[in-house]
C-alpha positions in Angstrom: -69.4 5.0 47.5 -72.6 5.9 49.4 -74.5 3.9 51.9 -77.2 3.3 49.2 -74.5 1.8 46.9 -73.2 -0.3 49.7 -76.7 -1.7 50.3 -77.0 -2.6 46.6 -73.7 -4.5 46.8 -74.5 -6.5 49.9 -78.1 -7.2 48.8 -77.0 -8.7 45.5 -73.6 -10.3 46.2 -71.4 -12.1 48.6 -68.4 -9.9 49.3 -64.7 -10.3 50.1 -63.2 -7.6 52.3 -59.8 -6.2 51.9 -58.3 -4.8 55.1 -57.4 -5.7 58.6 -57.8 -2.6 60.7 -60.5 -0.7 62.5 -62.4 0.2 59.3 -62.7 -3.4 58.3 -63.8 -4.4 61.8 -66.5 -1.8 61.7 -67.7 -3.1 58.3 -67.8 -6.7 59.5 -70.2 -5.6 62.3 -72.3 -3.8 59.8 -72.4 -6.7 57.3 -73.3 -9.1 60.1 -76.3 -6.9 61.0 -77.3 -6.8 57.4 -77.0 -10.7 57.1 -74.5 -10.4 54.3 -72.1 -13.3 53.7 -68.5 -12.4 54.0 -66.6 -14.9 51.9 -63.1 -14.0 53.2 -60.8 -11.3 54.3 -57.8 -10.5 52.1 -54.8 -8.4 53.1 -51.5 -7.3 51.7 -48.4 -9.5 51.8 -46.4 -6.5 52.8 -47.4 -6.3 56.5 -47.5 -8.4 59.6 -51.2 -9.3 59.3 -53.5 -11.1 61.8 -54.6 -14.6 61.2 -58.3 -13.8 61.7 -60.6 -10.9 62.4 -63.7 -11.4 64.5 -63.7 -15.1 63.7 -63.1 -14.8 60.0 -59.9 -16.2 58.5 -57.5 -13.7 57.0 -55.6 -14.7 53.8 -52.8 -12.9 52.1 -53.6 -11.7 48.5 -51.7 -13.9 46.1 -51.8 -15.4 42.6 -53.1 -18.6 44.1 -56.5 -17.0 44.7 -59.0 -17.0 41.9 -59.8 -13.3 42.1 -62.1 -13.3 38.9 -65.0 -14.5 41.1 -64.4 -12.0 43.9 -66.4 -8.9 44.6 -63.9 -6.9 46.6 -64.8 -4.2 49.2 -61.7 -2.2 50.2 -62.0 -1.2 53.9 -59.4 1.3 54.7 -59.0 5.1 55.3 -59.1 7.1 52.0 -55.5 8.1 52.4 -54.5 4.5 51.7 -56.6 4.0 48.7 -53.9 4.9 46.1 -51.4 2.5 47.6 -54.0 -0.3 47.8 -55.2 0.4 44.2 -51.7 -0.1 42.9 -51.5 -3.5 44.6 -54.9 -4.9 43.6 -54.5 -3.7 40.0 -52.2 -6.6 39.5 -55.3 -8.9 39.9 -58.5 -9.2 38.0 -61.5 -9.0 40.3 -65.2 -9.3 39.4 -65.7 -5.9 41.0 -63.8 -3.5 43.3 -65.4 -0.9 45.6 -63.6 1.5 47.9 -65.1 2.4 51.3 -64.8 6.2 51.7 -64.2 8.1 55.0 -67.8 9.5 54.6 -69.2 6.0 54.3 -67.2 4.8 57.3 -68.8 7.6 59.4 -72.3 6.6 58.1 -71.7 3.0 59.0 -70.3 3.9 62.4 -73.4 6.0 63.0 -75.7 3.2 62.0 -74.1 0.9 64.4 -74.2 3.5 67.2 -70.6 2.4 67.7 -69.0 5.6 68.8 -66.3 4.2 71.0 -63.8 6.8 72.2 -61.1 5.5 69.8 -63.5 5.6 66.9 -64.5 9.2 67.8 -61.0 10.4 67.7 -60.3 8.6 64.5 -63.3 10.1 62.8 -62.3 13.6 64.0 -58.8 13.0 62.5 -60.3 11.9 59.2 -62.4 15.1 59.1 -59.4 17.3 59.8 -57.3 15.5 57.1 -60.1 16.0 54.6 -60.3 19.7 55.4 -56.5 20.1 55.1 -56.2 18.3 51.8 -59.0 20.4 50.3 -56.5 23.2 50.5 -54.3 21.6 47.7 -57.1 20.5 45.5 -57.7 22.9 42.6 -61.4 24.1 42.7 -63.7 24.6 39.7 -64.1 28.3 40.6 -62.7 31.0 42.9 -64.8 31.4 45.9 -63.5 34.8 46.9 -61.4 37.5 45.2 -60.1 40.7 46.7 -59.7 43.6 44.3 -57.3 46.0 46.2 -58.0 49.6 45.1 -55.9 51.5 47.7 -53.4 50.9 50.5 -54.3 53.3 53.2 -57.2 53.6 55.7 -58.8 56.2 57.9 -59.2 54.0 60.9 -55.8 52.3 61.5 -56.6 49.1 63.3 -53.9 47.4 65.3 -52.3 44.5 63.5 -54.2 45.0 60.3 -53.5 42.0 58.0 -53.6 44.3 55.0 -51.0 46.6 56.7 -53.3 49.6 55.9 -52.5 51.1 59.3 -48.8 51.7 58.4 -49.3 52.3 54.7 -48.5 55.6 52.9 -51.5 57.1 51.1 -51.7 55.3 47.8 -54.6 54.9 45.3 -54.3 52.2 42.6 -54.9 54.2 39.4 -58.4 53.7 37.9 -56.8 52.9 34.5 -54.8 50.0 36.1 -57.9 48.6 37.9 -60.0 48.9 34.7 -57.3 47.0 32.7 -56.9 44.3 35.3 -60.6 43.7 35.5 -60.9 43.4 31.8 -58.1 40.9 31.6 -59.3 38.9 34.5 -62.8 38.7 33.0 -61.3 37.5 29.7 -59.4 34.7 31.5 -62.4 33.7 33.7 -65.0 33.9 30.9 -66.8 36.6 32.9 -67.7 34.0 35.5 -66.1 31.4 37.8 -65.7 33.9 40.7 -68.3 33.5 43.4 -67.6 36.7 45.4 -65.5 39.8 44.6 -64.6 42.1 47.5 -63.7 45.7 46.6 -61.5 46.9 49.4 -58.2 48.2 50.6 -57.5 50.1 52.8 -60.8 52.0 53.1 -62.5 51.9 49.6 -64.8 54.9 50.2 -61.6 57.0 50.1 -60.9 56.2 46.4 -62.0 59.0 44.1 -63.0 56.6 41.3 -64.8 54.1 43.4 -68.1 54.3 41.5 -66.4 53.7 38.1 -64.6 50.7 39.7 -67.9 49.2 41.0 -69.5 49.6 37.6 -66.5 47.9 35.9 -66.6 45.0 38.3 -70.3 44.4 37.6 -69.9 44.8 33.8 -66.9 42.3 33.8 -68.6 39.8 36.2 -72.3 39.9 35.7 -73.1 36.8 37.8 -70.7 37.4 40.7 -71.6 38.7 44.2 -69.9 42.1 44.6 -69.0 43.2 48.2 -67.9 46.7 49.1 -66.1 46.1 52.4 -66.0 49.3 54.5 -65.4 50.4 58.1 -68.4 52.7 57.7 -66.8 56.0 58.7 -67.8 57.7 55.5 -70.9 55.7 54.6 -73.5 58.2 55.7 -71.7 61.0 53.9 -72.2 59.3 50.5 -74.5 61.0 48.0 -77.4 59.8 45.9 -75.0 58.8 43.0 -73.2 56.4 45.3 -76.4 54.7 46.4 -77.7 54.5 42.8 -74.5 52.8 41.6 -74.7 50.3 44.4 -78.4 49.6 43.8 -78.2 49.3 40.0 -75.0 47.1 40.1 -76.3 45.0 43.0 -73.4 45.8 45.2 -73.6 44.5 48.8 -72.2 46.9 51.4 -70.3 44.9 54.0 -69.7 46.9 57.1 -67.3 45.8 59.8 -68.8 46.7 63.2 -65.9 48.3 65.1 -66.3 49.4 68.8 -66.3 53.0 67.7 -68.9 55.7 67.9 -70.9 55.1 64.7 -74.7 54.9 64.2 -74.8 51.5 62.6 -78.6 51.4 62.9 -78.8 54.6 60.8 -76.5 53.0 58.2 -78.8 50.0 57.9 -81.9 52.2 57.6 -80.2 54.4 54.9 -79.2 51.4 52.8 -82.7 49.9 53.1 -84.3 53.1 52.0 -82.0 53.2 49.0 -82.7 49.6 48.1 -79.1 48.5 48.7 -78.2 45.3 50.5 -76.3 46.0 53.8 -74.6 43.3 55.9 -72.1 43.2 58.7 -68.7 41.6 58.1 -68.5 38.0 59.3 -68.2 37.7 63.0 -69.6 41.2 63.7 -73.1 42.7 63.9 -75.9 43.1 66.5 -74.1 42.9 69.9 -70.9 41.5 68.3 -68.1 43.9 67.6 -64.8 43.5 65.8 -62.1 41.7 67.6 -58.4 41.9 66.6 -55.8 39.3 66.1 -52.1 39.2 65.3 -50.9 38.0 61.9 -47.6 36.6 63.1 -44.6 37.2 60.8 -41.5 35.0 61.0 -38.7 37.4 60.0 -36.3 34.5 59.7 -38.4 33.0 56.9 -37.8 29.4 58.1 -41.4 28.3 58.6 -42.4 25.2 56.6 -44.3 26.8 53.7 -46.4 23.7 53.1 -47.5 23.5 56.7 -48.2 27.2 56.8 -50.3 26.9 53.7 -52.2 23.9 54.9 -53.0 25.5 58.3 -54.0 28.9 56.8 -57.6 30.0 57.2 -57.6 31.7 53.7 -55.3 29.5 51.6 -57.0 28.5 48.3 -59.6 31.1 49.2 -58.5 34.7 49.7 -56.9 35.6 46.3 -55.7 39.1 46.0 -55.6 41.3 42.8 -53.1 44.2 42.8 -51.7 46.1 39.9 -51.6 43.4 37.2 -50.7 40.6 39.6 -52.7 37.9 41.3 -51.4 36.8 44.8 -52.6 34.0 47.0 -53.4 36.3 49.9 -53.2 39.9 51.0 -50.3 39.1 53.4 -47.8 38.2 50.7 -48.4 41.2 48.6 -48.8 43.9 51.2 -46.2 42.8 53.7 -43.6 42.6 51.0 -44.5 46.2 50.0 -45.7 48.0 53.1 -44.2 46.2 56.0 -40.7 46.1 54.4 -40.8 49.8 53.6 -42.1 50.9 57.1 -39.6 48.8 59.1 -36.7 48.4 56.7 -37.1 44.7 56.5 -36.4 42.3 53.6 -39.2 39.8 53.3 -38.5 38.5 49.8 -41.2 37.7 47.3 -40.4 35.5 44.3 -42.0 35.1 40.8 -43.6 31.9 42.1 -45.6 33.8 44.7 -47.9 35.5 42.1 -49.3 35.3 38.6 -48.9 38.1 36.1 -52.3 38.6 34.5 -51.0 39.2 31.0 -49.1 35.9 31.1 -52.0 33.7 32.3 -53.2 31.2 29.6 -56.6 30.2 31.0 -58.6 30.0 34.3 -57.1 26.6 35.2 -53.8 28.3 35.7 -55.4 30.4 38.4 -57.2 27.4 40.0 -53.9 25.5 40.2 -52.0 28.5 41.5 -54.6 29.1 44.3 -54.2 25.5 45.5 -50.4 25.6 45.5 -48.3 26.4 48.6 -46.3 29.6 48.0 -42.7 30.3 48.7 -43.7 33.3 50.7 -45.6 31.2 53.2 -42.3 30.6 55.0 -42.8 34.0 56.6 -46.2 33.2 58.0 -46.8 31.7 61.5 -50.5 32.0 61.5 -52.8 34.0 63.8 -52.6 34.8 67.4 -55.7 34.4 69.7 -58.2 37.2 69.5 -57.8 40.3 71.6 -59.8 43.5 72.1 -59.7 45.9 69.1 -57.6 49.0 69.4 -56.0 51.5 67.2 -52.5 50.9 65.9 -49.4 52.5 67.4 -47.6 51.5 64.1 -45.1 49.3 66.0 -43.4 46.2 64.5 -44.5 44.2 67.5 -48.1 44.2 66.2 -47.0 41.5 63.7 -43.7 40.1 65.0 
């Protein structure tokens, strides 16, 4: 319910409130300012309820009340709406409206009633909203990584794709071609906002141009990003720039604190008619920082909490050799980290989808919003630190 819908209700009708907490008290203040008549306040029989709120008598909801004449406004945090709906469904009301967390914030702002308790409650509501978005299937995929190789020519400390410790490996073009065709079939050649072609360093792949053309052909409406460290960018010939231009590929260059002429790269891209951007959090005077993707070798982290707290859960989906993973970490650590350090981080069949077995795009949307068994190995990110090259030591992740 919006503030406009609330205004319609209180202009046309007398209302009965349901609720006895801070949300209800805030609404009473608002309704009093709007000269709306509050008939009564109803509450559940399940709790120890007050007898009155701000001078208005509180009654417990019961069969003795003629609810058919009542226009009910439910005043509670959204997380309680399901429980309340079950209770009031046993009664027949003239109308029922639920006050949303967003509306509560709007009403509080109208009142100028930002007491310190209200402020913290609102912040908690916002945090809960953001967390719960993680487990709500979305109508599209915002971001998909197409991994075309494992290794890199820069070797950043603590790389969360584990490229700094990977053996040289190119995903065969035929595999990538088949995967893109199948993914496009499932997604109706749409429903992915951004596709990032990366690795590893994608400019190393001998079939990069064919891959970029395949991505555009399979996903004509999607933003295509070629994510590179830039080391080889100025060495690319006319054909590379032509393919990027004609297929509307955006070059996304991470600005590392290394001796590269980033200004010249920008000028070259502009002269070739190709969009050039710096990777998020870098560019101009801002250079790449590093962080530590902390691995719990015991595997006893709460996978649900790890998923809910992750910055890329339900976002950073990862395509690799016929399988779709929830993130790069699960795929690459189970392959690359295990091999390098002789560990046994176990991945299960519930941690990925096999492309050939997917029925439709909703399977992917639901998978993206589901905590994974592999999340038990993840303890999140460390604080940022100055970028440096990897020494290929386990301590960079553990």
